C-alpha positions, 0 to 999 in steps of 0.5 A: 610413244617410242619403244624405248620410252615404253621399255623405260616405263615398264622397267619403272613399274617393275622396279617399283613392284620389286621394291615393294615386294622386297620391303615386305619380304621376310624369311622365317619371320626374319625381315630381309633387307635388300640394297638399292643395287640388289633391287636394281639387279633384280629389276634388270633381270626380270625386265630382260627375262620378260623380253626373252619370254615375249619373243619366245611366245611370239615365235611359238604363235608364229610357228603355229601359224597364228597371229594370236598368242594362246595359253599353250604358247605360254605353257611351252615357254615355261616347259623348262621350269617344272614348278612354274609349268605346273603352277601355270597348268593349274591356273589354266585349268582353274580359269577354264573351269570358271569360264565353264561355270559362267556358261 
């Protein structure tokens, strides 16, 4: 399968997921209706942003002279969004504590 086909499949999955999310979205118990154009724009935004994040994360791993991406690369990518960074740090700590509990 070529890269374009992979990208198209990924975009379809993103579009489906965003469409389902938008169908169920309500704000203060008021159902919000999203047009198909709005869903398409959100899909494109998420897809393009994902491409940028993937490239940045690969670059962070490469800069660290590693061929494997680790959680610190993800945290570096999120550093400009304090809310997202805090959420990811908490998730990382939770995953690490669960891993410790299993051992």
